[in-house]
C-alpha positions in Angstrom: 158.8 151.6 50.0 161.6 153.2 52.0 162.3 149.9 53.8 162.4 148.1 50.4 165.1 150.5 49.1 167.1 150.2 52.3 167.0 146.4 51.9 168.2 146.8 48.3 171.0 149.1 49.4 172.3 146.7 52.1 172.2 143.7 49.6 174.1 145.8 47.1 176.7 146.8 49.5 177.2 143.3 50.7 177.9 142.1 47.1 181.0 144.3 47.0 182.5 144.2 50.5 185.9 145.6 49.5 184.5 148.6 47.6 182.0 149.2 50.4 184.7 149.2 53.0 186.8 151.7 51.1 183.9 154.1 50.8 183.0 153.8 54.5 186.6 154.4 55.5 186.9 157.4 53.3 183.7 158.9 54.8 184.7 158.0 58.4 188.2 159.5 58.2 187.1 162.7 56.4 184.2 163.3 58.8 186.3 162.4 61.9 189.1 164.8 60.9 186.8 167.7 60.3 184.7 167.1 63.4 187.8 166.8 65.6 189.1 170.1 64.3 185.7 171.7 64.6 185.4 170.5 68.3 188.6 172.4 69.1 187.6 175.5 67.0 184.2 175.5 68.6 185.7 175.4 72.1 188.1 178.4 71.6 185.8 180.6 69.5 182.5 180.3 71.4 180.9 183.3 73.1 181.9 182.9 76.8 178.9 184.9 78.1 176.4 185.0 75.2 173.5 186.5 77.2 175.6 189.6 78.0 178.6 189.9 75.7 177.0 192.7 73.7 176.8 194.8 76.9 180.4 194.3 78.1 182.9 196.8 76.7 186.6 197.3 76.9 187.8 200.9 76.7 191.2 201.9 75.2 192.8 205.3 75.5 195.8 206.2 73.5 198.2 207.3 76.3 201.3 206.5 74.2 200.7 208.1 70.9 202.5 207.1 67.6 205.9 206.7 69.4 204.5 203.9 71.4 203.6 202.0 68.2 207.0 202.1 66.4 207.2 198.3 66.4 203.7 197.9 65.0 203.4 200.4 62.2 200.5 198.5 60.6 198.4 198.7 63.8 196.9 202.0 64.8 195.3 200.6 67.9 196.0 202.3 71.3 197.4 200.1 74.1 195.2 197.2 75.0 195.6 197.8 78.8 195.8 200.9 81.1 198.3 202.5 83.4 197.4 202.9 87.1 196.4 206.6 86.9 194.2 206.1 83.9 192.4 203.1 85.5 191.8 204.9 88.8 190.5 208.0 87.0 187.9 206.0 85.0 186.9 204.1 88.2 186.4 207.4 90.1 184.3 208.9 87.3 182.1 205.8 87.2 180.3 206.5 83.9 179.2 202.8 83.4 176.5 200.7 85.1 179.2 198.4 86.4 182.9 198.6 85.8 186.1 197.2 87.2 189.9 197.7 86.8 191.8 194.5 87.5 195.3 193.0 87.5 196.7 189.5 88.0 198.1 188.4 91.4 199.7 185.2 92.6 199.9 185.4 96.4 200.9 182.7 98.9 198.3 181.2 101.2 199.0 179.6 104.6 196.3 176.9 105.1 194.3 176.9 108.4 195.5 173.3 108.8 199.0 173.5 110.3 200.0 170.2 108.7 199.6 171.6 105.2 202.3 173.5 103.4 201.8 177.1 102.1 200.5 177.1 98.6 200.8 179.7 95.7 197.5 180.6 94.1 196.5 182.7 91.1 193.8 185.3 90.9 192.9 188.9 90.3 192.6 192.1 92.2 189.3 193.6 91.2 186.5 196.0 92.3 183.3 194.9 93.9 181.3 195.5 90.7 183.3 192.8 88.9 181.0 190.1 90.2 177.6 191.4 89.2 179.0 192.7 86.0 180.1 189.3 84.9 177.2 187.4 86.5 179.7 185.4 88.6 177.9 182.5 90.4 178.4 181.9 94.1 178.1 178.7 96.1 178.4 180.5 99.4 178.2 184.1 100.3 178.8 186.9 97.7 181.2 189.5 96.6 182.2 192.4 98.8 180.4 195.8 98.8 181.4 199.2 97.4 182.0 200.3 101.0 184.6 197.5 101.3 186.3 198.9 98.2 186.4 202.4 99.7 187.7 201.1 103.0 190.3 198.9 101.3 188.9 196.0 103.4 190.9 192.8 103.9 188.3 190.5 102.3 188.6 187.8 99.7 186.4 185.6 97.4 187.8 182.1 96.8 187.1 179.4 94.2 185.2 176.3 95.1 188.4 174.3 94.3 190.4 176.2 96.9 187.5 176.0 99.3 187.6 172.2 98.9 191.3 172.1 99.5 191.4 174.4 102.5 188.0 173.8 104.2 186.8 170.5 102.9 184.1 172.1 100.8 182.2 173.5 103.8 180.7 177.0 103.9 183.8 179.0 104.7 182.2 182.5 104.7 183.4 184.4 107.7 186.6 182.3 108.1 190.0 183.9 108.1 192.7 183.2 105.5 196.4 184.1 105.7 197.4 185.6 102.4 200.9 186.8 102.1 201.2 187.1 105.8 198.0 189.1 106.3 194.6 188.0 107.5 191.7 188.2 105.1 188.0 187.4 105.8 186.3 185.1 103.3 183.1 186.7 102.1 182.2 184.4 99.2 183.0 181.1 97.5 182.5 180.7 93.8 180.4 178.0 92.2 182.6 176.3 89.6 183.2 179.4 87.5 186.1 179.0 85.0 185.1 180.7 81.7 187.1 179.9 78.6 188.4 182.1 77.1 189.2 184.2 80.1 187.4 187.1 78.5 187.6 189.5 81.4 191.4 189.7 81.1 192.6 188.7 77.7 195.6 191.0 78.0 197.2 189.0 80.8 196.0 185.5 79.9 195.9 185.5 76.2 192.4 184.1 76.6 193.5 180.6 77.6 195.5 179.4 80.5 195.8 176.3 82.6 196.1 178.4 85.8 193.1 178.4 88.2 191.6 181.6 89.4 191.5 180.9 93.1 191.3 184.3 94.8 189.8 187.7 94.1 190.9 190.6 96.3 189.8 194.3 96.4 191.9 196.2 93.9 192.9 199.1 96.2 193.7 196.7 99.1 196.1 194.8 96.8 197.7 198.1 95.8 198.0 199.2 99.5 199.8 196.0 100.5 202.0 196.2 97.3 200.8 192.9 96.0 202.9 192.5 92.8 201.5 192.3 89.3 201.7 188.8 88.0 200.5 189.7 84.5 202.0 191.5 81.5 203.6 194.9 81.8 204.3 196.9 78.6 206.1 200.2 78.7 206.7 202.9 76.0 209.5 204.2 78.2 211.3 203.1 81.4 209.6 203.9 84.7 211.3 206.7 86.6 210.7 205.1 89.9 211.6 201.6 91.1 209.5 198.7 92.3 205.7 198.5 92.6 205.4 202.2 93.4 207.4 203.2 90.4 205.1 201.0 88.3 202.1 202.9 89.6 203.6 206.2 88.7 204.7 205.2 85.2 202.9 205.1 81.9 203.4 201.4 81.7 200.1 199.5 80.9 199.3 196.5 83.1 195.7 196.9 84.2 192.8 195.3 82.4 189.5 197.1 82.4 185.9 196.2 81.6 182.6 198.2 81.8 178.9 197.2 81.4 176.8 199.5 79.2 173.1 198.6 78.7 172.6 199.8 75.2 174.1 201.6 72.2 173.1 205.0 73.7 175.0 204.3 76.9 178.0 203.0 74.8 178.0 206.3 72.8 177.8 208.4 75.9 180.7 206.4 77.4 182.8 206.8 74.3 182.1 210.6 74.4 183.4 210.5 78.0 186.6 208.7 77.0 187.2 211.3 74.2 186.5 214.1 76.6 188.9 212.6 79.1 191.6 212.4 76.4 191.0 216.1 75.4 191.3 217.2 79.1 194.6 215.4 79.4 195.8 216.9 76.2 194.8 220.4 77.3 196.8 219.8 80.5 199.9 219.0 78.4 199.7 215.2 78.9 199.2 214.3 75.2 200.4 215.9 72.0 198.9 213.6 69.5 195.5 213.2 67.8 192.5 211.5 69.5 192.7 207.7 69.0 190.4 206.0 71.5 188.5 202.7 71.1 185.4 201.2 72.8 184.8 197.7 71.7 182.1 195.3 72.9 183.3 191.8 74.0 182.9 190.0 70.7 184.7 192.8 68.9 187.4 192.9 71.6 188.1 189.1 71.4 188.3 189.4 67.6 190.7 192.4 67.8 192.9 190.5 70.3 193.0 187.4 68.0 191.9 185.2 70.9 191.1 182.3 68.6 194.6 180.7 67.8 195.5 180.7 64.1 196.6 177.0 64.5 193.0 176.0 65.1 191.7 177.9 62.1 194.3 176.4 59.8 193.7 172.9 61.1 189.9 173.3 60.5 190.5 174.4 56.9 192.9 171.5 56.3 190.5 169.0 57.8 187.6 170.4 55.7 189.9 170.0 52.7 190.5 166.4 53.6 186.8 165.8 53.9 186.3 167.2 50.4 189.0 164.9 49.0 187.5 161.9 50.8 184.0 162.8 49.4 185.4 163.2 45.8 186.9 159.7 46.1 183.7 158.4 47.5 181.8 159.9 44.6 184.2 158.2 42.1 183.7 154.8 43.9 179.9 155.3 43.9 179.9 156.2 40.2 182.0 153.1 39.3 179.7 150.9 41.5 176.5 152.2 40.0 177.5 152.1 36.4 178.7 148.5 36.8 175.0 147.7 37.6 173.8 149.2 34.3 172.2 145.9 33.3 170.3 145.7 36.5 169.0 149.2 36.1 168.0 148.6 32.5 165.9 145.5 33.5 164.2 147.5 36.2 163.5 150.3 33.7 162.2 147.9 31.1 159.8 146.4 33.7 158.3 149.9 34.3 160.4 151.4 37.1 160.5 155.2 36.7 163.7 157.2 36.8 162.7 158.7 40.1 162.5 155.2 41.7 166.1 154.4 40.4 167.3 157.8 41.6 165.8 157.2 45.1 167.2 153.7 45.3 170.8 154.7 44.7 170.6 157.9 46.7 169.4 155.8 49.7 172.4 153.5 49.0 174.7 156.5 49.2 173.0 157.6 52.4 173.5 154.1 53.9 177.2 154.4 53.2 177.2 157.8 54.8 175.4 156.6 57.9 177.8 153.6 58.3 180.8 155.9 57.8 179.3 158.3 60.3 179.0 155.6 63.0 182.7 154.7 62.4 183.5 158.4 62.3 182.0 158.8 65.8 184.6 156.4 67.2 187.4 158.1 65.2 186.2 161.5 66.3 186.4 160.4 70.0 190.0 159.1 69.4 190.8 162.4 67.6 189.5 164.6 70.5 191.4 162.5 73.0 194.6 162.8 71.0 194.6 166.6 70.2 196.8 167.1 73.3 199.6 165.6 71.3 199.6 168.5 68.8 198.0 171.5 70.6 198.9 173.3 73.9 197.3 171.8 77.0 195.3 175.0 77.8 193.5 174.6 74.4 193.4 170.9 73.9 191.6 170.3 77.3 188.7 172.5 76.0 187.8 170.1 73.2 185.1 167.6 74.3 182.5 165.2 73.0 178.9 166.0 73.6 175.5 165.1 72.2 175.5 168.0 69.8 178.8 167.0 68.3 177.7 163.4 68.0 174.5 164.4 66.2 176.4 166.8 63.9 179.0 164.1 63.0 176.3 161.7 61.9 174.4 164.5 60.0 177.6 165.7 58.2 178.4 162.1 57.3 175.0 161.3 55.8 174.4 164.7 54.1 177.8 165.0 52.6 177.8 161.4 51.3 174.4 161.9 49.7 175.7 165.1 48.1 178.7 163.1 46.9 176.2 160.6 45.5 174.1 163.0 43.5 176.1 162.8 40.3 176.6 159.0 40.4 172.9 158.6 41.1 172.0 161.0 38.3 174.2 159.0 35.9 172.6 155.7 37.0 169.1 157.0 36.5 170.0 158.1 33.0 171.1 154.6 31.8 169.4 153.8 28.5 167.6 150.4 28.8 167.5 149.7 25.1 171.2 150.0 24.6 172.0 147.9 27.6 169.5 145.2 26.7 170.7 145.0 23.1 174.3 144.7 24.2 173.4 141.8 26.5 
């Protein structure tokens, strides 16, 4: 019976090619616009480490007080980064399973091949626990040890992209790399790790960046060689000293921080430690304002930092609005088409066809329109995803992509929404009174 109804639907649609084309185009454009916007929104709002995000926390300590928030009176949050003294104190106390302070660096590398020119790379100065905390995958070797942290060892972890450029993709563990004029021993090569958003350092990246993370160096080693901070630096007052040393001695915040806590009990204990740390500093005369600390897990942190760009949210809402308009138009066209066939419906009813049969026939016809519109919508969605770079920043537009789940969702949305749009026209068609139509004819 289903095949019979599909055959009737196709014949009916062929009898009004112009009207059929309008409905298919309306569905295709509406679905393509919404799915293109959804592909971008999905890319920027997804959980970058879903198996562990609830265990990763970002601590915030209010080292500035109310005076440091004069330009953001509607926001009572403490600074979203740490100063050097605060970060080192938390690392020394080590109250988490894993933890790491970090800051952005952009050193220069002299390639082993003398025919190659020096290159500038981006990366982070981190602690050894950074790698197991974030489940960083390695192609060769591993991260360095806690002992290397303590010894401020000249070691480095490099990306697979940099390894390909410098060593042809071979295992480079144990090789020496000239970074800013000093020799570093390669201890690990990452295995295509480039999470988006850059959740471990939202403060300095905004969550999205086109820059590649090519090197990871020991935090204290980078401090010792005065490797400059290449990230954001925010100050409530001017540093008293000059240069990189003055920055370390100031209350300027420039260091990101993340800790792994296994459960809510561990998180509560860590929050108690943060509050105790604040009270100790206050008792020593460092702070003269009320306690105002925060400890947010990763999803809460990304939300508080507004990592998902507002442009993507607005475009998704606008696209969904366009889809609704297209479906309303499709519903109007279906209603006109179905009621124009009142005589046909009356004859079928007079010959004994139940209302449910009429209802099923026209609903399948609406679904056929949706399926055809969805197939065209797939092509338009691909064009839309390819063209988002014209309207969105590169670091965001490059994240949008077509995959099997998006293709299936596009077809599903097209068919389901079109059938929903056809509910009222189908209901009206099934309620046609045979006697009135037969008498008038």
